[in-house]
N, CA, C and O atoms as a Maestro MAE file, in Angstrom:
{
 s_m_m2io_version
 :::
 2.0.0
}

f_m_ct {
 s_m_title
 :::
 protein
 m_atom[340] {
  # First column is atom index #
  i_m_mmod_type
  r_m_x_coord
  r_m_y_coord
  r_m_z_coord
  i_m_residue_number
  s_m_chain_name
  s_m_pdb_residue_name
  s_m_pdb_atom_name
  i_m_atomic_number
  :::
  1 25 0.850 -1.173 0.000 1 A "MET " " N  " 7
  2 3 0.000 0.000 0.000 1 A "MET " " CA " 6
  3 2 0.896 1.237 0.000 1 A "MET " " C  " 6
  4 15 1.885 1.293 0.731 1 A "MET " " O  " 8
  5 25 0.548 2.219 -0.816 2 A "SER " " N  " 7
  6 3 1.363 3.430 -0.891 2 A "SER " " CA " 6
  7 2 1.180 4.274 0.366 2 A "SER " " C  " 6
  8 15 0.197 4.138 1.094 2 A "SER " " O  " 8
  9 25 2.150 5.144 0.595 3 A "GLU " " N  " 7
  10 3 2.086 6.019 1.771 3 A "GLU " " CA " 6
  11 2 0.806 6.848 1.749 3 A "GLU " " C  " 6
  12 15 0.156 7.000 2.784 3 A "GLU " " O  " 8
  13 25 0.433 7.385 0.592 4 A "ARG " " N  " 7
  14 3 -0.779 8.212 0.478 4 A "ARG " " CA " 6
  15 2 -2.021 7.401 0.846 4 A "ARG " " C  " 6
  16 15 -2.904 7.906 1.540 4 A "ARG " " O  " 8
  17 25 -2.098 6.157 0.392 5 A "LYS " " N  " 7
  18 3 -3.256 5.320 0.704 5 A "LYS " " CA " 6
  19 2 -3.284 4.965 2.188 5 A "LYS " " C  " 6
  20 15 -4.352 4.911 2.799 5 A "LYS " " O  " 8
  21 25 -2.114 4.724 2.762 6 A "GLU " " N  " 7
  22 3 -2.048 4.431 4.194 6 A "GLU " " CA " 6
  23 2 -2.502 5.637 5.007 6 A "GLU " " C  " 6
  24 15 -3.247 5.494 5.976 6 A "GLU " " O  " 8
  25 25 -2.056 6.813 4.615 7 A "ILE " " N  " 7
  26 3 -2.464 8.028 5.311 7 A "ILE " " CA " 6
  27 2 -3.970 8.207 5.185 7 A "ILE " " C  " 6
  28 15 -4.639 8.527 6.168 7 A "ILE " " O  " 8
  29 25 -4.513 8.004 3.988 8 A "SER " " N  " 7
  30 3 -5.960 8.133 3.779 8 A "SER " " CA " 6
  31 2 -6.733 7.156 4.653 8 A "SER " " C  " 6
  32 15 -7.726 7.531 5.276 8 A "SER " " O  " 8
  33 25 -6.284 5.910 4.702 9 A "ALA " " N  " 7
  34 3 -6.972 4.900 5.503 9 A "ALA " " CA " 6
  35 2 -6.910 5.244 6.978 9 A "ALA " " C  " 6
  36 15 -7.915 5.136 7.680 9 A "ALA " " O  " 8
  37 25 -5.747 5.656 7.457 10 A "ASP " " N  " 7
  38 3 -5.612 6.020 8.870 10 A "ASP " " CA " 6
  39 2 -6.455 7.248 9.200 10 A "ASP " " C  " 6
  40 15 -7.098 7.298 10.249 10 A "ASP " " O  " 8
  41 25 -6.454 8.224 8.322 11 A "LEU " " N  " 7
  42 3 -7.243 9.432 8.543 11 A "LEU " " CA " 6
  43 2 -8.733 9.102 8.564 11 A "LEU " " C  " 6
  44 15 -9.470 9.639 9.390 11 A "LEU " " O  " 8
  45 25 -9.178 8.242 7.682 12 A "LEU " " N  " 7
  46 3 -10.569 7.826 7.672 12 A "LEU " " CA " 6
  47 2 -10.938 7.143 8.982 12 A "LEU " " C  " 6
  48 15 -12.015 7.395 9.523 12 A "LEU " " O  " 8
  49 25 -10.073 6.290 9.496 13 A "ASN " " N  " 7
  50 3 -10.337 5.633 10.779 13 A "ASN " " CA " 6
  51 2 -10.421 6.643 11.911 13 A "ASN " " C  " 6
  52 15 -11.264 6.505 12.797 13 A "ASN " " O  " 8
  53 25 -9.567 7.650 11.898 14 A "LEU " " N  " 7
  54 3 -9.635 8.688 12.928 14 A "LEU " " CA " 6
  55 2 -10.936 9.480 12.820 14 A "LEU " " C  " 6
  56 15 -11.532 9.828 13.839 14 A "LEU " " O  " 8
  57 25 -11.377 9.764 11.613 15 A "LEU " " N  " 7
  58 3 -12.629 10.496 11.419 15 A "LEU " " CA " 6
  59 2 -13.832 9.681 11.886 15 A "LEU " " C  " 6
  60 15 -14.791 10.241 12.418 15 A "LEU " " O  " 8
  61 25 -13.789 8.384 11.695 16 A "ARG " " N  " 7
  62 3 -14.902 7.521 12.105 16 A "ARG " " CA " 6
  63 2 -15.116 7.531 13.612 16 A "ARG " " C  " 6
  64 15 -16.212 7.234 14.088 16 A "ARG " " O  " 8
  65 25 -14.081 7.870 14.359 17 A "ALA " " N  " 7
  66 3 -14.189 7.908 15.818 17 A "ALA " " CA " 6
  67 2 -15.016 9.100 16.299 17 A "ALA " " C  " 6
  68 15 -15.382 9.161 17.473 17 A "ALA " " O  " 8
  69 25 -15.313 10.037 15.415 18 A "HIS " " N  " 7
  70 3 -16.076 11.231 15.765 18 A "HIS " " CA " 6
  71 2 -17.469 11.113 15.170 18 A "HIS " " C  " 6
  72 15 -17.627 11.148 13.949 18 A "HIS " " O  " 8
  73 25 -18.497 10.972 16.031 19 A "PRO " " N  " 7
  74 3 -19.854 10.861 15.503 19 A "PRO " " CA " 6
  75 2 -20.292 12.160 14.834 19 A "PRO " " C  " 6
  76 15 -20.453 13.192 15.486 19 A "PRO " " O  " 8
  77 25 -20.478 12.083 13.530 20 A "VAL " " N  " 7
  78 3 -20.868 13.256 12.758 20 A "VAL " " CA " 6
  79 2 -21.928 12.845 11.748 20 A "VAL " " C  " 6
  80 15 -22.014 11.674 11.377 20 A "VAL " " O  " 8
  81 25 -22.736 13.801 11.300 21 A "PRO " " N  " 7
  82 3 -23.753 13.472 10.288 21 A "PRO " " CA " 6
  83 2 -23.113 13.119 8.961 21 A "PRO " " C  " 6
  84 15 -21.951 13.441 8.714 21 A "PRO " " O  " 8
  85 25 -23.875 12.457 8.114 22 A "GLU " " N  " 7
  86 3 -23.362 12.126 6.788 22 A "GLU " " CA " 6
  87 2 -23.120 13.400 5.994 22 A "GLU " " C  " 6
  88 15 -23.819 14.399 6.158 22 A "GLU " " O  " 8
  89 25 -22.136 13.341 5.148 23 A "SER " " N  " 7
  90 3 -21.754 14.504 4.357 23 A "SER " " CA " 6
  91 2 -22.314 14.401 2.942 23 A "SER " " C  " 6
  92 15 -22.358 13.315 2.364 23 A "SER " " O  " 8
  93 25 -22.742 15.540 2.384 24 A "PRO " " N  " 7
  94 3 -23.195 15.538 0.990 24 A "PRO " " CA " 6
  95 2 -22.036 15.541 -0.011 24 A "PRO " " C  " 6
  96 15 -22.253 15.386 -1.212 24 A "PRO " " O  " 8
  97 25 -20.816 15.715 0.478 25 A "ALA " " N  " 7
  98 3 -19.660 15.740 -0.427 25 A "ALA " " CA " 6
  99 2 -19.523 14.381 -1.107 25 A "ALA " " C  " 6
  100 15 -19.776 13.341 -0.500 25 A "ALA " " O  " 8
  101 25 -19.120 14.407 -2.367 26 A "THR " " N  " 7
  102 3 -19.028 13.166 -3.122 26 A "THR " " CA " 6
  103 2 -17.715 12.435 -2.886 26 A "THR " " C  " 6
  104 15 -17.667 11.211 -3.014 26 A "THR " " O  " 8
  105 25 -16.667 13.142 -2.551 27 A "GLU " " N  " 7
  106 3 -15.368 12.524 -2.277 27 A "GLU " " CA " 6
  107 2 -14.952 12.878 -0.867 27 A "GLU " " C  " 6
  108 15 -15.224 13.975 -0.380 27 A "GLU " " O  " 8
  109 25 -14.291 11.942 -0.218 28 A "LEU " " N  " 7
  110 3 -13.844 12.175 1.151 28 A "LEU " " CA " 6
  111 2 -12.988 13.424 1.244 28 A "LEU " " C  " 6
  112 15 -13.124 14.189 2.199 28 A "LEU " " O  " 8
  113 25 -12.119 13.647 0.286 29 A "GLY " " N  " 7
  114 3 -11.235 14.811 0.323 29 A "GLY " " CA " 6
  115 2 -11.973 16.130 0.311 29 A "GLY " " C  " 6
  116 15 -11.458 17.133 0.804 29 A "GLY " " O  " 8
  117 25 -13.187 16.144 -0.253 30 A "ASP " " N  " 7
  118 3 -13.979 17.372 -0.344 30 A "ASP " " CA " 6
  119 2 -14.778 17.662 0.917 30 A "ASP " " C  " 6
  120 15 -15.368 18.735 1.042 30 A "ASP " " O  " 8
  121 25 -14.805 16.727 1.846 31 A "VAL " " N  " 7
  122 3 -15.593 16.884 3.062 31 A "VAL " " CA " 6
  123 2 -15.005 17.999 3.914 31 A "VAL " " C  " 6
  124 15 -13.817 18.000 4.239 31 A "VAL " " O  " 8
  125 25 -15.872 18.956 4.271 32 A "ARG " " N  " 7
  126 3 -15.474 20.085 5.109 32 A "ARG " " CA " 6
  127 2 -15.835 19.775 6.556 32 A "ARG " " C  " 6
  128 15 -16.926 19.284 6.847 32 A "ARG " " O  " 8
  129 25 -14.906 20.069 7.453 33 A "PHE " " N  " 7
  130 3 -15.104 19.714 8.861 33 A "PHE " " CA " 6
  131 2 -16.323 20.394 9.467 33 A "PHE " " C  " 6
  132 15 -17.156 19.729 10.083 33 A "PHE " " O  " 8
  133 25 -16.438 21.684 9.305 34 A "GLU " " N  " 7
  134 3 -17.545 22.414 9.920 34 A "GLU " " CA " 6
  135 2 -18.842 22.264 9.138 34 A "GLU " " C  " 6
  136 15 -19.861 21.852 9.693 34 A "GLU " " O  " 8
  137 25 -18.809 22.595 7.866 35 A "GLU " " N  " 7
  138 3 -20.029 22.650 7.073 35 A "GLU " " CA " 6
  139 2 -20.644 21.284 6.805 35 A "GLU " " C  " 6
  140 15 -21.857 21.120 6.931 35 A "GLU " " O  " 8
  141 25 -19.824 20.300 6.435 36 A "ASP " " N  " 7
  142 3 -20.356 18.991 6.060 36 A "ASP " " CA " 6
  143 2 -20.474 18.040 7.245 36 A "ASP " " C  " 6
  144 15 -21.436 17.279 7.342 36 A "ASP " " O  " 8
  145 25 -19.498 18.085 8.142 37 A "LEU " " N  " 7
  146 3 -19.487 17.149 9.258 37 A "LEU " " CA " 6
  147 2 -20.073 17.729 10.541 37 A "LEU " " C  " 6
  148 15 -20.292 17.001 11.509 37 A "LEU " " O  " 8
  149 25 -20.325 19.020 10.553 38 A "GLY " " N  " 7
  150 3 -20.921 19.644 11.720 38 A "GLY " " CA " 6
  151 2 -19.993 19.673 12.928 38 A "GLY " " C  " 6
  152 15 -20.454 19.748 14.067 38 A "GLY " " O  " 8
  153 25 -18.697 19.613 12.683 39 A "MET " " N  " 7
  154 3 -17.734 19.629 13.787 39 A "MET " " CA " 6
  155 2 -17.543 21.062 14.270 39 A "MET " " C  " 6
  156 15 -17.289 21.967 13.474 39 A "MET " " O  " 8
  157 25 -17.667 21.259 15.585 40 A "ASP " " N  " 7
  158 3 -17.361 22.573 16.129 40 A "ASP " " CA " 6
  159 2 -15.861 22.653 16.390 40 A "ASP " " C  " 6
  160 15 -15.133 21.684 16.170 40 A "ASP " " O  " 8
  161 25 -15.408 23.799 16.854 41 A "SER " " N  " 7
  162 3 -13.964 23.998 17.022 41 A "SER " " CA " 6
  163 2 -13.358 23.005 18.005 41 A "SER " " C  " 6
  164 15 -12.221 22.574 17.813 41 A "SER " " O  " 8
  165 25 -14.084 22.633 19.049 42 A "MET " " N  " 7
  166 3 -13.556 21.667 20.013 42 A "MET " " CA " 6
  167 2 -13.361 20.287 19.377 42 A "MET " " C  " 6
  168 15 -12.349 19.629 19.618 42 A "MET " " O  " 8
  169 25 -14.321 19.854 18.573 43 A "LYS " " N  " 7
  170 3 -14.198 18.556 17.906 43 A "LYS " " CA " 6
  171 2 -13.043 18.568 16.904 43 A "LYS " " C  " 6
  172 15 -12.337 17.571 16.750 43 A "LYS " " O  " 8
  173 25 -12.858 19.679 16.237 44 A "ILE " " N  " 7
  174 3 -11.747 19.788 15.289 44 A "ILE " " CA " 6
  175 2 -10.418 19.725 16.031 44 A "ILE " " C  " 6
  176 15 -9.487 19.056 15.583 44 A "ILE " " O  " 8
  177 25 -10.327 20.414 17.156 45 A "VAL " " N  " 7
  178 3 -9.095 20.371 17.958 45 A "VAL " " CA " 6
  179 2 -8.824 18.948 18.433 45 A "VAL " " C  " 6
  180 15 -7.681 18.493 18.391 45 A "VAL " " O  " 8
  181 25 -9.856 18.240 18.884 46 A "GLU " " N  " 7
  182 3 -9.690 16.848 19.314 46 A "GLU " " CA " 6
  183 2 -9.174 15.988 18.167 46 A "GLU " " C  " 6
  184 15 -8.266 15.178 18.354 46 A "GLU " " O  " 8
  185 25 -9.750 16.160 16.989 47 A "LEU " " N  " 7
  186 3 -9.303 15.406 15.821 47 A "LEU " " CA " 6
  187 2 -7.845 15.712 15.506 47 A "LEU " " C  " 6
  188 15 -7.060 14.800 15.247 47 A "LEU " " O  " 8
  189 25 -7.482 16.976 15.526 48 A "LEU " " N  " 7
  190 3 -6.105 17.363 15.211 48 A "LEU " " CA " 6
  191 2 -5.125 16.801 16.237 48 A "LEU " " C  " 6
  192 15 -4.015 16.403 15.881 48 A "LEU " " O  " 8
  193 25 -5.526 16.765 17.509 49 A "GLU " " N  " 7
  194 3 -4.674 16.164 18.539 49 A "GLU " " CA " 6
  195 2 -4.477 14.668 18.265 49 A "GLU " " C  " 6
  196 15 -3.373 14.147 18.420 49 A "GLU " " O  " 8
  197 25 -5.533 13.991 17.863 50 A "GLU " " N  " 7
  198 3 -5.434 12.569 17.525 50 A "GLU " " CA " 6
  199 2 -4.526 12.357 16.321 50 A "GLU " " C  " 6
  200 15 -3.729 11.419 16.296 50 A "GLU " " O  " 8
  201 25 -4.646 13.229 15.321 51 A "VAL " " N  " 7
  202 3 -3.806 13.139 14.127 51 A "VAL " " CA " 6
  203 2 -2.342 13.321 14.520 51 A "VAL " " C  " 6
  204 15 -1.478 12.562 14.082 51 A "VAL " " O  " 8
  205 25 -2.069 14.326 15.345 52 A "GLU " " N  " 7
  206 3 -0.689 14.576 15.767 52 A "GLU " " CA " 6
  207 2 -0.120 13.379 16.522 52 A "GLU " " C  " 6
  208 15 1.021 12.975 16.297 52 A "GLU " " O  " 8
  209 25 -0.926 12.819 17.415 53 A "GLU " " N  " 7
  210 3 -0.459 11.659 18.183 53 A "GLU " " CA " 6
  211 2 -0.247 10.448 17.278 53 A "GLU " " C  " 6
  212 15 0.767 9.758 17.390 53 A "GLU " " O  " 8
  213 25 -1.182 10.195 16.400 54 A "HIS " " N  " 7
  214 3 -1.111 9.023 15.528 54 A "HIS " " CA " 6
  215 2 0.065 9.088 14.564 54 A "HIS " " C  " 6
  216 15 0.783 8.105 14.379 54 A "HIS " " O  " 8
  217 25 0.256 10.256 13.950 55 A "PHE " " N  " 7
  218 3 1.284 10.388 12.920 55 A "PHE " " CA " 6
  219 2 2.619 10.874 13.461 55 A "PHE " " C  " 6
  220 15 3.611 10.900 12.732 55 A "PHE " " O  " 8
  221 25 2.656 11.261 14.737 56 A "GLY " " N  " 7
  222 3 3.917 11.580 15.388 56 A "GLY " " CA " 6
  223 2 4.548 12.905 15.035 56 A "GLY " " C  " 6
  224 15 5.773 12.998 14.960 56 A "GLY " " O  " 8
  225 25 3.752 13.933 14.815 57 A "PHE " " N  " 7
  226 3 4.286 15.270 14.578 57 A "PHE " " CA " 6
  227 2 3.262 16.300 15.036 57 A "PHE " " C  " 6
  228 15 2.074 16.002 15.151 57 A "PHE " " O  " 8
  229 25 3.734 17.506 15.293 58 A "ALA " " N  " 7
  230 3 2.854 18.623 15.649 58 A "ALA " " CA " 6
  231 2 2.511 19.386 14.376 58 A "ALA " " C  " 6
  232 15 3.392 19.716 13.582 58 A "ALA " " O  " 8
  233 25 1.246 19.658 14.192 59 A "ILE " " N  " 7
  234 3 0.821 20.426 13.021 59 A "ILE " " CA " 6
  235 2 1.303 21.862 13.202 59 A "ILE " " C  " 6
  236 15 0.970 22.503 14.199 59 A "ILE " " O  " 8
  237 25 2.078 22.372 12.254 60 A "PRO " " N  " 7
  238 3 2.601 23.743 12.369 60 A "PRO " " CA " 6
  239 2 1.471 24.768 12.460 60 A "PRO " " C  " 6
  240 15 0.448 24.641 11.787 60 A "PRO " " O  " 8
  241 25 1.668 25.775 13.292 61 A "ASP " " N  " 7
  242 3 0.646 26.815 13.480 61 A "ASP " " CA " 6
  243 2 0.212 27.439 12.167 61 A "ASP " " C  " 6
  244 15 -0.967 27.738 11.978 61 A "ASP " " O  " 8
  245 25 1.163 27.638 11.254 62 A "GLU " " N  " 7
  246 3 0.803 28.285 9.988 62 A "GLU " " CA " 6
  247 2 -0.128 27.421 9.138 62 A "GLU " " C  " 6
  248 15 -0.796 27.938 8.243 62 A "GLU " " O  " 8
  249 25 -0.182 26.124 9.401 63 A "ASP " " N  " 7
  250 3 -1.080 25.239 8.655 63 A "ASP " " CA " 6
  251 2 -2.473 25.152 9.277 63 A "ASP " " C  " 6
  252 15 -3.436 24.805 8.593 63 A "ASP " " O  " 8
  253 25 -2.585 25.458 10.547 64 A "LEU " " N  " 7
  254 3 -3.863 25.288 11.240 64 A "LEU " " CA " 6
  255 2 -4.995 26.094 10.608 64 A "LEU " " C  " 6
  256 15 -6.105 25.584 10.460 64 A "LEU " " O  " 8
  257 25 -4.733 27.320 10.242 65 A "ALA " " N  " 7
  258 3 -5.776 28.180 9.674 65 A "ALA " " CA " 6
  259 2 -6.231 27.718 8.297 65 A "ALA " " C  " 6
  260 15 -7.291 28.130 7.826 65 A "ALA " " O  " 8
  261 25 -5.445 26.871 7.650 66 A "ARG " " N  " 7
  262 3 -5.773 26.403 6.293 66 A "ARG " " CA " 6
  263 2 -6.495 25.065 6.281 66 A "ARG " " C  " 6
  264 15 -6.783 24.536 5.208 66 A "ARG " " O  " 8
  265 25 -6.789 24.513 7.435 67 A "LEU " " N  " 7
  266 3 -7.416 23.196 7.500 67 A "LEU " " CA " 6
  267 2 -8.936 23.320 7.501 67 A "LEU " " C  " 6
  268 15 -9.554 23.581 8.533 67 A "LEU " " O  " 8
  269 25 -9.520 23.127 6.328 68 A "HIS " " N  " 7
  270 3 -10.971 23.216 6.196 68 A "HIS " " CA " 6
  271 2 -11.584 21.907 5.710 68 A "HIS " " C  " 6
  272 15 -12.746 21.617 5.991 68 A "HIS " " O  " 8
  273 25 -10.799 21.122 4.981 69 A "THR " " N  " 7
  274 3 -11.314 19.879 4.415 69 A "THR " " CA " 6
  275 2 -10.405 18.709 4.781 69 A "THR " " C  " 6
  276 15 -9.285 18.892 5.258 69 A "THR " " O  " 8
  277 25 -10.913 17.517 4.548 70 A "VAL " " N  " 7
  278 3 -10.106 16.316 4.769 70 A "VAL " " CA " 6
  279 2 -8.875 16.355 3.863 70 A "VAL " " C  " 6
  280 15 -7.790 15.954 4.284 70 A "VAL " " O  " 8
  281 25 -9.025 16.823 2.651 71 A "ARG " " N  " 7
  282 3 -7.895 16.926 1.715 71 A "ARG " " CA " 6
  283 2 -6.822 17.871 2.266 71 A "ARG " " C  " 6
  284 15 -5.630 17.588 2.148 71 A "ARG " " O  " 8
  285 25 -7.237 18.990 2.865 72 A "ASP " " N  " 7
  286 3 -6.282 19.923 3.474 72 A "ASP " " CA " 6
  287 2 -5.476 19.213 4.563 72 A "ASP " " C  " 6
  288 15 -4.254 19.341 4.632 72 A "ASP " " O  " 8
  289 25 -6.179 18.466 5.406 73 A "LEU " " N  " 7
  290 3 -5.512 17.761 6.497 73 A "LEU " " CA " 6
  291 2 -4.581 16.683 5.969 73 A "LEU " " C  " 6
  292 15 -3.477 16.509 6.485 73 A "LEU " " O  " 8
  293 25 -5.011 15.966 4.957 74 A "GLN " " N  " 7
  294 3 -4.163 14.925 4.379 74 A "GLN " " CA " 6
  295 2 -2.887 15.535 3.802 74 A "GLN " " C  " 6
  296 15 -1.809 14.956 3.938 74 A "GLN " " O  " 8
  297 25 -2.999 16.689 3.165 75 A "ALA " " N  " 7
  298 3 -1.816 17.348 2.599 75 A "ALA " " CA " 6
  299 2 -0.826 17.727 3.695 75 A "ALA " " C  " 6
  300 15 0.383 17.579 3.519 75 A "ALA " " O  " 8
  301 25 -1.333 18.216 4.825 76 A "VAL " " N  " 7
  302 3 -0.452 18.577 5.940 76 A "VAL " " CA " 6
  303 2 0.219 17.327 6.499 76 A "VAL " " C  " 6
  304 15 1.403 17.350 6.832 76 A "VAL " " O  " 8
  305 25 -0.534 16.244 6.600 77 A "ILE " " N  " 7
  306 3 0.042 14.987 7.100 77 A "ILE " " CA " 6
  307 2 1.144 14.516 6.158 77 A "ILE " " C  " 6
  308 15 2.235 14.167 6.607 77 A "ILE " " O  " 8
  309 25 0.871 14.504 4.865 78 A "GLU " " N  " 7
  310 3 1.857 14.062 3.883 78 A "GLU " " CA " 6
  311 2 3.107 14.926 3.932 78 A "GLU " " C  " 6
  312 15 4.219 14.416 3.798 78 A "GLU " " O  " 8
  313 25 2.938 16.218 4.120 79 A "LYS " " N  " 7
  314 3 4.069 17.145 4.151 79 A "LYS " " CA " 6
  315 2 4.929 16.962 5.408 79 A "LYS " " C  " 6
  316 15 6.147 17.137 5.366 79 A "LYS " " O  " 8
  317 25 4.291 16.613 6.509 80 A "ASN " " N  " 7
  318 3 4.992 16.621 7.795 80 A "ASN " " CA " 6
  319 2 5.320 15.271 8.387 80 A "ASN " " C  " 6
  320 15 6.079 15.203 9.355 80 A "ASN " " O  " 8
  321 25 4.785 14.204 7.853 81 A "SER " " N  " 7
  322 3 4.996 12.898 8.468 81 A "SER " " CA " 6
  323 2 6.107 12.136 7.780 81 A "SER " " C  " 6
  324 15 5.855 11.146 7.094 81 A "SER " " O  " 8
  325 25 7.324 12.589 7.957 82 A "ASN " " N  " 7
  326 3 8.485 11.959 7.350 82 A "ASN " " CA " 6
  327 2 8.716 10.562 7.879 82 A "ASN " " C  " 6
  328 15 9.300 9.734 7.180 82 A "ASN " " O  " 8
  329 25 8.280 10.276 9.086 83 A "ASN " " N  " 7
  330 3 8.547 8.979 9.719 83 A "ASN " " CA " 6
  331 2 7.425 7.986 9.512 83 A "ASN " " C  " 6
  332 15 7.482 6.869 10.027 83 A "ASN " " O  " 8
  333 25 6.393 8.381 8.756 84 A "PHE " " N  " 7
  334 3 5.240 7.499 8.619 84 A "PHE " " CA " 6
  335 2 5.652 6.212 7.920 84 A "PHE " " C  " 6
  336 15 6.330 6.222 6.892 84 A "PHE " " O  " 8
  337 25 5.220 5.107 8.511 85 A "ALA " " N  " 7
  338 3 5.541 3.803 7.919 85 A "ALA " " CA " 6
  339 2 4.314 2.934 7.876 85 A "ALA " " C  " 6
  340 15 4.381 1.796 7.411 85 A "ALA " " O  " 8
  :::
 }
 m_bond[339] {
  # First column is bond index #
  i_m_from
  i_m_to
  i_m_order
  :::
  1 1 2 1
  2 2 3 1
  3 3 4 2
  4 3 5 1
  5 5 6 1
  6 6 7 1
  7 7 8 2
  8 7 9 1
  9 9 10 1
  10 10 11 1
  11 11 12 2
  12 11 13 1
  13 13 14 1
  14 14 15 1
  15 15 16 2
  16 15 17 1
  17 17 18 1
  18 18 19 1
  19 19 20 2
  20 19 21 1
  21 21 22 1
  22 22 23 1
  23 23 24 2
  24 23 25 1
  25 25 26 1
  26 26 27 1
  27 27 28 2
  28 27 29 1
  29 29 30 1
  30 30 31 1
  31 31 32 2
  32 31 33 1
  33 33 34 1
  34 34 35 1
  35 35 36 2
  36 35 37 1
  37 37 38 1
  38 38 39 1
  39 39 40 2
  40 39 41 1
  41 41 42 1
  42 42 43 1
  43 43 44 2
  44 43 45 1
  45 45 46 1
  46 46 47 1
  47 47 48 2
  48 47 49 1
  49 49 50 1
  50 50 51 1
  51 51 52 2
  52 51 53 1
  53 53 54 1
  54 54 55 1
  55 55 56 2
  56 55 57 1
  57 57 58 1
  58 58 59 1
  59 59 60 2
  60 59 61 1
  61 61 62 1
  62 62 63 1
  63 63 64 2
  64 63 65 1
  65 65 66 1
  66 66 67 1
  67 67 68 2
  68 67 69 1
  69 69 70 1
  70 70 71 1
  71 71 72 2
  72 71 73 1
  73 73 74 1
  74 74 75 1
  75 75 76 2
  76 75 77 1
  77 77 78 1
  78 78 79 1
  79 79 80 2
  80 79 81 1
  81 81 82 1
  82 82 83 1
  83 83 84 2
  84 83 85 1
  85 85 86 1
  86 86 87 1
  87 87 88 2
  88 87 89 1
  89 89 90 1
  90 90 91 1
  91 91 92 2
  92 91 93 1
  93 93 94 1
  94 94 95 1
  95 95 96 2
  96 95 97 1
  97 97 98 1
  98 98 99 1
  99 99 100 2
  100 99 101 1
  101 101 102 1
  102 102 103 1
  103 103 104 2
  104 103 105 1
  105 105 106 1
  106 106 107 1
  107 107 108 2
  108 107 109 1
  109 109 110 1
  110 110 111 1
  111 111 112 2
  112 111 113 1
  113 113 114 1
  114 114 115 1
  115 115 116 2
  116 115 117 1
  117 117 118 1
  118 118 119 1
  119 119 120 2
  120 119 121 1
  121 121 122 1
  122 122 123 1
  123 123 124 2
  124 123 125 1
  125 125 126 1
  126 126 127 1
  127 127 128 2
  128 127 129 1
  129 129 130 1
  130 130 131 1
  131 131 132 2
  132 131 133 1
  133 133 134 1
  134 134 135 1
  135 135 136 2
  136 135 137 1
  137 137 138 1
  138 138 139 1
  139 139 140 2
  140 139 141 1
  141 141 142 1
  142 142 143 1
  143 143 144 2
  144 143 145 1
  145 145 146 1
  146 146 147 1
  147 147 148 2
  148 147 149 1
  149 149 150 1
  150 150 151 1
  151 151 152 2
  152 151 153 1
  153 153 154 1
  154 154 155 1
  155 155 156 2
  156 155 157 1
  157 157 158 1
  158 158 159 1
  159 159 160 2
  160 159 161 1
  161 161 162 1
  162 162 163 1
  163 163 164 2
  164 163 165 1
  165 165 166 1
  166 166 167 1
  167 167 168 2
  168 167 169 1
  169 169 170 1
  170 170 171 1
  171 171 172 2
  172 171 173 1
  173 173 174 1
  174 174 175 1
  175 175 176 2
  176 175 177 1
  177 177 178 1
  178 178 179 1
  179 179 180 2
  180 179 181 1
  181 181 182 1
  182 182 183 1
  183 183 184 2
  184 183 185 1
  185 185 186 1
  186 186 187 1
  187 187 188 2
  188 187 189 1
  189 189 190 1
  190 190 191 1
  191 191 192 2
  192 191 193 1
  193 193 194 1
  194 194 195 1
  195 195 196 2
  196 195 197 1
  197 197 198 1
  198 198 199 1
  199 199 200 2
  200 199 201 1
  201 201 202 1
  202 202 203 1
  203 203 204 2
  204 203 205 1
  205 205 206 1
  206 206 207 1
  207 207 208 2
  208 207 209 1
  209 209 210 1
  210 210 211 1
  211 211 212 2
  212 211 213 1
  213 213 214 1
  214 214 215 1
  215 215 216 2
  216 215 217 1
  217 217 218 1
  218 218 219 1
  219 219 220 2
  220 219 221 1
  221 221 222 1
  222 222 223 1
  223 223 224 2
  224 223 225 1
  225 225 226 1
  226 226 227 1
  227 227 228 2
  228 227 229 1
  229 229 230 1
  230 230 231 1
  231 231 232 2
  232 231 233 1
  233 233 234 1
  234 234 235 1
  235 235 236 2
  236 235 237 1
  237 237 238 1
  238 238 239 1
  239 239 240 2
  240 239 241 1
  241 241 242 1
  242 242 243 1
  243 243 244 2
  244 243 245 1
  245 245 246 1
  246 246 247 1
  247 247 248 2
  248 247 249 1
  249 249 250 1
  250 250 251 1
  251 251 252 2
  252 251 253 1
  253 253 254 1
  254 254 255 1
  255 255 256 2
  256 255 257 1
  257 257 258 1
  258 258 259 1
  259 259 260 2
  260 259 261 1
  261 261 262 1
  262 262 263 1
  263 263 264 2
  264 263 265 1
  265 265 266 1
  266 266 267 1
  267 267 268 2
  268 267 269 1
  269 269 270 1
  270 270 271 1
  271 271 272 2
  272 271 273 1
  273 273 274 1
  274 274 275 1
  275 275 276 2
  276 275 277 1
  277 277 278 1
  278 278 279 1
  279 279 280 2
  280 279 281 1
  281 281 282 1
  282 282 283 1
  283 283 284 2
  284 283 285 1
  285 285 286 1
  286 286 287 1
  287 287 288 2
  288 287 289 1
  289 289 290 1
  290 290 291 1
  291 291 292 2
  292 291 293 1
  293 293 294 1
  294 294 295 1
  295 295 296 2
  296 295 297 1
  297 297 298 1
  298 298 299 1
  299 299 300 2
  300 299 301 1
  301 301 302 1
  302 302 303 1
  303 303 304 2
  304 303 305 1
  305 305 306 1
  306 306 307 1
  307 307 308 2
  308 307 309 1
  309 309 310 1
  310 310 311 1
  311 311 312 2
  312 311 313 1
  313 313 314 1
  314 314 315 1
  315 315 316 2
  316 315 317 1
  317 317 318 1
  318 318 319 1
  319 319 320 2
  320 319 321 1
  321 321 322 1
  322 322 323 1
  323 323 324 2
  324 323 325 1
  325 325 326 1
  326 326 327 1
  327 327 328 2
  328 327 329 1
  329 329 330 1
  330 330 331 1
  331 331 332 2
  332 331 333 1
  333 333 334 1
  334 334 335 1
  335 335 336 2
  336 335 337 1
  337 337 338 1
  338 338 339 1
  339 339 340 2
  :::
 }
}
């Protein structure tokens, strides 16, 4: 399995741990945390903490403001998770 597919699978598993309504987005990458999943800021922070713990890096502050969709988060993970195996 490629690194990108592994990251996608792990991210999907982390998202499943958060009870959220179904999204109208057609692709997982297009799913927006607030608008589609109904996540408030606390739920988003919890998710980001889980991502940091799972992938073993701290999300840089400059990236936090740009995280609106699953695709945005996956890009940050891919950029920062040099040790992902």
